[in-house]
C-alpha positions in Angstrom: 4.2 3.6 36.8 1.3 3.5 33.8 2.8 3.0 30.6 1.3 4.0 27.2 1.2 2.0 24.1 3.1 2.4 21.3 0.4 3.0 18.8 -0.9 6.0 22.3 3.0 7.1 21.8 3.5 7.0 18.0 0.5 9.2 17.9 0.8 11.7 20.8 4.3 12.4 19.3 3.1 12.8 15.6 0.5 15.0 16.9 3.0 17.1 19.2 5.5 17.4 16.1 2.5 18.2 13.6 3.8 15.5 11.3 1.6 13.8 9.0 1.0 9.7 8.1 2.6 11.1 4.8 5.3 12.7 6.1 6.6 10.1 8.1 6.3 7.9 5.7 8.1 9.7 3.1 11.2 10.1 6.2 10.7 6.4 6.7 10.0 4.9 3.6 7.4 2.6 5.3 4.2 2.7 3.4 1.2 5.0 5.0 -0.8 1.8 5.3 1.9 0.2 7.5 2.3 3.2 9.4 -1.4 3.8 9.5 -1.9 0.0 10.8 0.1 1.1 13.8 -2.2 3.3 14.8 -5.3 1.1 15.0 -6.3 -0.4 18.1 -4.8 -4.2 18.9 -1.9 -3.2 17.1 1.5 -5.2 17.3 4.7 -2.8 18.0 6.5 -2.8 14.9 9.8 -5.1 14.3 12.8 -3.6 15.7 14.2 -1.9 12.6 11.3 -0.4 11.6 10.3 1.0 15.2 14.3 2.4 14.7 13.2 4.0 11.5 10.1 5.6 13.4 12.1 6.8 16.2 14.8 8.5 14.0 12.7 10.1 12.0 10.8 11.4 15.0 13.7 12.4 17.0 12.9 10.2 19.9 14.2 7.0 21.3 12.6 3.5 20.6 12.5 3.4 23.9 10.3 6.6 24.2 8.1 5.1 21.8 7.4 1.6 23.3 7.5 2.8 27.2 6.3 6.4 26.6 9.2 7.6 29.4 9.8 11.3 28.7 13.3 11.2 30.0 14.1 8.7 26.9 13.7 11.4 24.3 16.8 12.2 22.7 15.8 15.7 22.1 13.0 17.9 22.8 12.9 20.4 19.8 10.4 23.3 19.5 7.8 21.6 16.6 8.5 25.0 14.3 12.1 24.8 14.9 12.1 20.8 13.7 9.4 21.9 10.7 12.3 24.5 9.8 15.2 21.7 10.1 13.3 19.6 7.7 12.3 22.3 5.2 16.1 23.4 5.2 17.5 19.4 4.6 15.4 19.3 1.5 
């Protein structure tokens, strides 16, 4: 089985959900610069506590971000529904 990198999984999940670096930064309290570094080639996987914050904000597991296993997602939400949930919680 071919696994994608943390960078690829994070990028793909952000695109799938339509979330920007600015939004993810606001939800996780992780700077845009730090998040941007995780999206660059040859980046390392973040520390566990940082990966947990990112995964929680995206509604996926850390294992999903690290390994890319679809079955590891905590829930499959429609991107529009997820956006509405974020808006209503503000």
